[in-house]
C-alpha positions as CSV (number, residue, x, y, z in Angstrom):
1,M,93.5,62.1,122.5
2,K,96.6,60.4,122.0
3,Y,100.1,62.0,122.1
4,D,103.3,60.5,120.6
5,F,105.3,62.4,123.5
6,E,108.0,59.7,123.0
7,H,108.6,60.9,119.8
8,T,108.4,64.4,120.9
9,L,110.5,64.1,124.0
10,D,113.3,62.2,121.6
11,Y,113.1,65.3,119.2
12,S,113.6,67.9,121.8
13,S,116.0,66.4,123.5
14,R,118.2,66.0,120.2
15,W,117.8,70.0,120.0
16,M,118.4,70.6,123.4
17,G,122.0,68.7,122.3
18,I,122.6,70.8,119.6
19,I,121.8,74.1,121.0
20,T,123.9,73.4,124.4
21,R,126.9,72.5,122.2
22,N,129.4,75.4,121.7
23,E,131.1,74.1,118.5
24,F,129.5,74.3,114.6
25,P,127.9,71.4,113.7
26,S,129.5,69.5,111.0
27,N,128.8,70.1,107.1
28,E,126.4,67.3,106.9
29,E,124.5,67.9,110.2
30,A,124.5,71.7,109.1
31,K,122.9,70.9,105.9
32,G,120.3,68.6,107.5
33,I,119.6,71.7,109.7
34,I,118.7,74.0,106.8
35,E,116.5,71.2,105.3
36,E,114.9,70.8,108.8
37,S,114.4,74.7,108.9
38,R,112.8,74.7,106.0
39,T,110.4,72.2,107.0
40,N,109.5,73.4,110.0
41,F,108.9,76.9,108.8
42,A,106.8,75.6,105.8
43,E,104.6,72.9,107.8
44,H,104.4,74.5,111.2
45,F,105.6,78.3,111.7
46,N,104.5,80.3,108.2
47,R,105.1,79.0,104.5
48,G,104.3,82.5,103.4
49,W,107.3,83.8,105.5
50,L,109.4,81.8,103.3
51,E,108.1,82.9,100.3
52,Y,108.4,86.8,100.8
53,R,112.3,86.7,101.5
54,K,112.2,87.6,98.2
55,S,116.0,89.0,98.4
56,V,116.9,85.5,99.2
57,T,115.5,83.7,97.2
58,E,116.8,85.9,94.3
59,A,120.0,85.6,95.6
60,G,119.8,81.3,94.9
61,D,120.2,80.4,98.3
62,W,117.2,81.4,100.1
63,A,117.7,78.4,102.6
64,V,120.4,80.4,104.8
65,V,119.7,79.4,108.6
66,E,121.7,82.0,111.1
67,W,123.5,81.0,113.7
68,S,125.7,83.0,115.7
69,G,126.6,86.4,115.6
70,S,129.4,88.8,117.0
71,G,129.6,93.0,116.7
72,A,128.2,93.5,113.0
73,V,128.9,90.1,111.4
74,F,127.1,87.1,112.0
75,K,127.2,83.4,110.5
76,D,124.7,81.0,109.0
77,V,125.2,77.5,110.4
78,L,127.3,76.6,107.2
79,G,129.8,78.8,108.7
80,R,129.6,81.7,106.5
81,E,129.8,85.4,107.5
82,Y,127.6,87.9,106.4
83,L,127.9,91.8,107.1
84,D,124.4,92.6,108.8
85,C,123.1,96.1,107.6
86,L,119.8,95.3,108.8
87,G,120.0,94.9,112.5
88,G,117.4,93.2,113.6
89,F,115.1,96.2,112.5
90,G,116.9,98.7,115.2
91,M,117.2,95.7,117.5
92,M,121.1,95.3,117.4
93,D,122.3,98.4,117.9
94,L,124.8,97.1,120.4
95,G,125.5,94.3,117.9
96,W,125.1,90.7,118.3
97,C,126.0,89.1,121.5
98,H,127.2,91.8,123.3
99,P,129.4,90.9,125.7
100,E,128.6,92.7,128.8
101,V,124.8,92.3,128.0
102,V,125.0,88.2,127.4
103,E,126.8,87.9,131.1
104,A,124.4,90.1,132.6
105,V,121.6,88.0,131.6
106,R,124.1,84.7,132.2
107,A,124.5,86.2,135.8
108,Q,120.5,86.8,136.2
109,V,119.6,83.4,135.2
110,G,121.1,81.4,137.6
111,R,119.9,83.6,140.2
112,S,116.1,84.3,139.6
113,P,114.6,84.3,136.0
114,M,111.4,85.6,136.8
115,P,109.6,87.3,139.9
116,S,107.1,85.4,142.2
117,Q,104.6,88.8,141.2
118,E,104.0,89.1,144.7
119,L,107.4,90.6,146.1
120,I,109.2,93.0,145.0
121,D,111.7,92.0,142.2
122,P,114.5,94.9,142.4
123,L,115.7,94.8,139.0
124,R,112.4,96.4,137.7
125,G,113.1,99.2,140.3
126,V,116.4,100.1,139.0
127,L,115.7,99.9,135.3
128,A,112.4,101.8,135.9
129,R,114.6,104.8,137.9
130,L,117.3,104.6,135.0
131,M,114.5,105.2,132.3
132,A,113.4,108.2,134.6
133,E,117.2,109.6,133.8
134,I,117.7,108.9,130.8
135,T,114.0,110.3,129.2
136,P,113.7,113.9,128.4
137,G,111.7,116.5,130.7
138,N,109.8,115.2,133.8
139,L,109.1,111.3,132.5
140,K,109.5,109.4,135.5
141,Y,106.9,106.6,135.7
142,S,107.7,103.2,133.6
143,W,105.9,100.0,132.5
144,F,107.4,96.9,131.0
145,A,106.7,94.7,128.6
146,A,108.5,92.3,126.3
147,S,107.6,94.3,122.3
148,G,107.2,97.9,120.4
149,T,103.1,96.9,119.7
150,E,102.6,96.0,123.5
151,A,104.4,99.5,124.9
152,I,102.2,101.2,122.1
153,E,99.0,99.2,123.5
154,A,99.8,100.3,127.0
155,A,100.7,104.0,125.9
156,I,97.0,104.0,124.4
157,K,95.7,103.2,127.6
158,V,97.4,105.5,129.4
159,A,96.6,108.2,127.5
160,K,92.7,107.2,127.6
161,L,92.8,106.6,131.3
162,Y,94.2,109.8,132.1
163,S,92.5,111.7,129.7
164,Q,88.9,110.5,129.3
165,K,88.8,110.6,126.0
166,S,89.2,108.5,123.1
167,A,90.0,110.1,120.0
168,F,93.8,109.8,118.4
169,I,95.5,111.8,115.6
170,V,98.4,109.6,113.6
171,G,100.5,109.7,110.8
172,V,99.9,108.6,107.3
173,K,102.2,105.6,106.5
174,A,103.3,105.0,110.0
175,F,103.9,101.9,111.8
176,H,102.9,101.3,115.4
177,G,102.5,97.2,115.7
178,K,100.4,95.2,115.0
179,T,98.1,94.3,118.1
180,I,94.2,95.4,117.6
181,G,95.2,98.9,119.4
182,S,98.4,99.6,118.2
183,L,97.0,98.7,114.7
184,S,94.3,100.8,114.6
185,M,96.9,103.8,114.8
186,M,98.9,102.1,111.8
187,G,99.0,104.4,108.3
188,K,98.6,101.2,106.3
189,A,95.8,99.3,104.7
190,D,97.7,96.5,103.9
191,Y,97.7,95.0,107.5
192,R,94.0,97.1,108.6
193,Q,91.4,96.4,106.1
194,P,92.0,92.6,106.2
195,M,90.9,92.6,110.1
196,G,88.0,94.3,109.8
197,A,87.0,96.6,112.6
198,L,89.6,97.6,114.8
199,Y,89.6,100.3,117.7
200,G,86.1,101.6,118.3
201,G,87.2,105.3,119.4
202,P,87.7,107.9,116.3
203,I,91.3,107.9,114.8
204,Y,92.2,110.5,112.3
205,H,95.2,109.6,110.4
206,V,97.2,113.0,108.7
207,P,100.1,113.3,106.3
208,F,103.5,112.9,108.6
209,G,105.0,115.7,108.5
210,D,102.7,118.1,107.5
211,A,102.0,120.4,111.1
212,G,99.7,122.3,109.8
213,A,97.3,119.2,109.2
214,V,97.6,118.1,112.5
215,E,96.8,121.9,113.8
216,Q,93.7,121.5,111.7
217,Q,92.6,118.5,113.0
218,L,92.8,119.4,116.5
219,E,91.1,122.7,115.6
220,I,87.8,120.8,114.2
221,C,88.0,118.0,116.8
222,E,87.4,121.1,119.7
223,K,84.9,122.9,117.3
224,V,82.9,119.4,117.1
225,G,83.1,118.3,120.4
226,I,85.6,115.4,119.6
227,G,87.9,114.8,122.7
228,V,91.2,114.3,121.5
229,A,93.1,111.9,124.0
230,A,96.7,111.8,122.2
231,V,98.7,112.8,119.3
232,L,100.3,110.0,118.1
233,F,103.8,109.8,115.9
234,E,107.2,108.2,115.2
235,P,109.6,111.0,115.5
236,I,111.0,109.9,112.4
237,Q,109.0,107.0,110.4
238,G,110.9,103.9,110.2
239,E,108.5,101.3,108.4
240,A,107.8,104.0,105.7
241,G,111.8,104.2,104.7
242,A,113.4,106.4,107.2
243,I,111.2,109.7,106.7
244,V,112.2,112.5,108.4
245,P,109.8,115.4,109.1
246,P,110.2,119.1,108.6
247,D,112.2,120.9,111.2
248,D,108.8,122.7,112.3
249,F,106.9,119.6,112.7
250,W,107.8,118.3,116.0
251,P,107.9,121.9,117.8
252,R,104.5,123.0,116.1
253,V,102.4,119.8,117.1
254,R,104.3,120.3,120.5
255,A,102.6,123.6,120.7
256,A,99.4,122.7,119.0
257,T,98.8,119.4,121.7
258,K,99.5,121.9,124.8
259,R,97.3,124.8,123.3
260,H,94.2,122.1,123.2
261,G,95.3,120.0,126.1
262,V,96.0,116.8,124.2
263,L,98.7,114.5,124.9
264,L,101.9,113.7,122.9
265,I,102.7,110.0,122.7
266,A,106.5,109.4,120.9
267,D,107.2,106.3,119.4
268,E,110.7,105.5,119.9
269,V,110.3,101.6,119.5
270,Q,113.0,102.2,116.8
271,T,114.3,105.5,117.0
272,G,115.4,105.5,120.8
273,L,118.7,104.7,122.5
274,G,120.7,106.4,119.7
275,R,119.6,104.9,116.3
276,T,119.1,108.5,114.6
277,G,122.2,110.2,116.0
278,K,120.7,111.4,119.3
279,L,119.6,109.4,122.2
280,W,116.1,109.9,121.5
281,G,114.5,110.9,118.3
282,V,113.1,113.5,119.6
283,D,115.9,114.9,121.1
284,H,116.8,116.3,117.2
285,W,114.2,119.1,118.0
286,D,114.4,119.6,121.4
287,V,110.5,118.6,122.0
288,V,109.7,116.6,125.3
289,P,106.5,114.5,124.8
290,D,104.2,113.5,127.5
291,I,104.7,109.7,126.7
292,M,107.0,107.7,125.3
293,A,107.3,104.2,123.8
294,V,110.4,102.4,123.7
295,A,111.4,98.7,122.8
296,K,113.9,97.2,120.4
297,S,117.3,98.1,121.3
298,L,116.4,98.4,124.9
299,G,117.2,94.9,125.2
300,G,120.8,95.0,123.9
301,G,119.8,93.1,121.1
302,V,119.7,90.0,123.6
303,M,116.2,90.2,125.2
304,P,112.9,91.2,124.2
305,V,112.1,94.1,126.5
306,S,109.8,97.5,125.9
307,A,108.9,100.2,128.3
308,V,105.9,102.8,128.5
309,V,107.6,106.0,130.4
310,T,105.4,109.1,131.4
311,T,105.1,111.9,133.9
312,E,103.9,111.2,137.6
313,E,100.5,113.1,137.0
314,I,99.8,111.2,134.1
315,F,100.7,107.9,135.5
316,E,98.8,108.5,138.5
317,P,95.2,106.9,137.5
318,M,97.8,103.4,136.6
319,M,98.3,103.8,140.3
320,Y,95.5,104.7,141.9
321,P,92.6,103.3,143.1
322,N,93.8,100.3,141.0
323,P,97.3,99.5,140.7
324,F,96.5,96.3,138.4
325,M,95.0,98.5,135.7
326,H,97.6,97.1,133.0
327,T,99.7,94.2,133.9
328,T,101.7,91.7,132.3
329,T,102.9,88.4,133.9
330,T,106.0,87.9,132.3
331,G,106.6,91.6,131.3
332,G,109.8,93.3,132.9
333,G,111.4,90.1,134.2
334,A,114.8,89.9,135.7
335,L,116.4,88.5,132.5
336,A,114.8,91.1,130.4
337,C,115.5,93.7,133.0
338,A,119.3,92.6,133.4
339,A,119.4,93.1,129.8
340,A,118.3,96.2,129.9
341,I,120.5,97.7,132.4
342,A,123.5,96.6,130.5
343,S,122.3,98.0,127.5
344,I,121.8,101.6,128.9
345,N,125.0,101.1,130.8
346,V,126.8,100.5,127.4
347,T,124.9,103.0,125.0
348,L,125.8,105.7,127.8
349,R,129.3,104.7,128.7
350,E,130.4,104.3,124.6
351,R,128.0,107.4,124.0
352,I,126.7,105.0,120.8
353,W,124.4,107.9,119.4
354,E,127.2,109.7,118.5
355,Q,128.9,106.7,117.0
356,A,125.5,106.7,114.7
357,A,126.0,110.5,114.3
358,L,129.2,110.2,113.0
359,K,129.3,106.9,110.9
360,G,125.5,107.9,109.4
361,E,127.3,111.9,108.3
362,Y,129.9,109.3,106.3
363,L,127.4,107.2,104.8
364,M,124.6,109.6,103.7
365,P,126.9,111.5,101.2
366,K,128.0,108.3,99.7
367,L,124.8,107.1,99.1
368,E,123.5,110.0,98.0
369,K,126.3,110.2,95.4
370,F,125.2,106.7,94.2
371,A,121.9,108.0,93.8
372,A,123.2,110.9,91.9
373,Q,125.0,108.0,89.7
374,Y,122.1,105.7,89.0
375,P,119.0,108.2,88.4
376,Q,117.2,105.2,86.7
377,I,117.8,103.0,89.8
378,Y,117.2,105.2,92.9
379,E,114.6,108.1,93.7
380,K,116.2,109.5,96.8
381,I,118.2,108.8,99.8
382,T,116.5,109.7,103.5
383,G,117.2,109.4,106.9
384,K,119.4,110.3,110.2
385,G,122.1,108.5,111.8
386,L,122.1,105.0,111.0
387,L,118.4,105.0,110.4
388,I,118.8,105.2,106.3
389,G,116.1,104.5,103.2
390,M,117.6,103.8,99.9
391,H,114.3,104.3,98.0
392,F,114.2,103.3,94.5
393,K,112.1,103.5,91.0
394,S,110.4,100.1,91.7
395,P,109.8,97.1,94.2
396,E,111.7,95.3,91.5
397,I,114.8,97.2,91.7
398,G,114.5,97.2,95.4
399,Y,114.4,93.3,95.2
400,K,117.8,93.0,93.1
401,V,119.5,95.4,94.9
402,A,118.8,93.4,98.2
403,A,119.6,90.2,96.4
404,G,122.6,91.7,94.7
405,L,124.1,92.5,98.4
406,F,123.0,89.2,99.8
407,K,125.0,87.7,97.2
408,R,128.2,89.6,98.6
409,N,127.5,88.6,102.0
410,V,125.5,91.9,103.1
411,L,122.3,91.7,104.8
412,V,119.7,94.5,103.9
413,A,115.8,94.0,103.3
414,G,113.0,95.8,102.2
415,T,110.2,97.2,104.1
416,L,107.4,95.1,105.6
417,T,105.5,95.4,102.1
418,S,107.9,96.9,99.6
419,A,111.2,96.5,98.8
420,Q,110.8,99.8,96.6
421,T,112.3,101.4,99.9
422,I,115.9,99.2,101.7
423,R,116.6,100.4,104.9
424,I,120.3,100.5,106.1
425,E,120.0,100.1,109.5
426,P,123.6,98.2,110.6
427,P,124.5,97.8,114.6
428,L,125.5,101.0,115.7
429,V,128.5,99.3,116.6
430,I,129.3,98.8,113.0
431,S,132.9,100.0,112.0
432,M,134.1,102.6,109.6
433,A,136.0,99.8,107.8
434,Q,132.6,97.5,107.8
435,L,130.8,100.5,106.1
436,D,133.6,100.6,103.6
437,I,133.1,97.3,102.9
438,L,128.9,97.9,102.4
439,L,129.7,100.3,100.1
440,E,132.2,98.6,97.7
441,R,129.8,95.8,97.1
442,L,126.8,97.7,97.1
443,E,128.4,99.8,94.2
444,D,129.4,96.5,92.7
445,T,125.7,95.5,92.8
446,L,124.9,99.0,91.2
447,K,126.9,98.3,88.5
448,S,125.6,94.9,87.6
449,I,122.0,95.9,87.7
450,H,122.7,99.0,85.6
451,G,124.4,96.6,83.0
452,S,121.5,94.6,82.6
453,M,118.8,97.2,82.4
């Protein structure tokens, strides 16, 4: 096999120079980066990914290459500013490049970026202690990885290992990730069916928000002798469009799982750390789960990090007799832990969840007013805090809204399979003035769409 290492070295060196420069590229260089990025994505990453970005395509300027950001604003490579009302689907709670999180990572990277795997790396212990202190009830032990789906995979294994049972009860339209175990729990056919056989244990999907269906499924499984390891739900369904369950749902599910001796897993990957107006989504109903999965904003929008947190009793089989039952070489590395420690510090000090609650209370009534004003465009508005779903009459209308906002330099996006629901999920640090900008540009977009109908 012959390799052209000389070309590869030249190419990577050129990009190292671009990466390490502080100033923006020149206009000519920026346009070259746009075209190069387009080619690289089409030829080496995912051509369909480009074609799917219809809200950008319809806006007539799809080749936008993001370059830098601060707070709730980011700039593309040409220096154009956009108001971020997507927030990396919940990753950017603290905004782009939060200075304290960036500084924590910068300081750690020069000291010890990754652990030896044999000695004790202190930041992992610090983060585990912090997670025990900020999560509800007696959740005490944590395991760390990089992504939400890894956290769900670990939660599945912890539940199976502790309970010695294999069945799970999950929600229709749920989204828990795309690795095989997590995908098996997903409540959407779009991603399950093409993969064929998934997790081998029984999985029962019930309507999200229907506590009676959960109670009935638990009773049936008990009667026929099917051992249920856990019930798994998002506190508020994110990918499904910010769907809030009835207020009796979580308390009844918690009571039913205790009654049947079944674990309760809360997928707080998107809802956790303030997004919905409480520190944790389950806090809206004062429910304490047995296992909690956390990710996205845990890294402060700077590093990928996720966690599974559970009680000492449930975690015991992960420690003895084999403490290496579930491990990852890079998960919980020092850079990720440094970012998470800083993120937790900022979140608690600034009481970020209270900001999300206040801004959501300001935004939701105004969106509901738009929905009432344009019934031929809107279906409904759902959500809590700054996890808000705008549900439209059709995906085509949703695309027009997203495209119209993008033309007006506001970034939003649909769900992974449809633009019929557009999420408004900005950084929680977005200002009230910036929310007013969103509302003004959304109103202008709606007027334009209505006028063309």
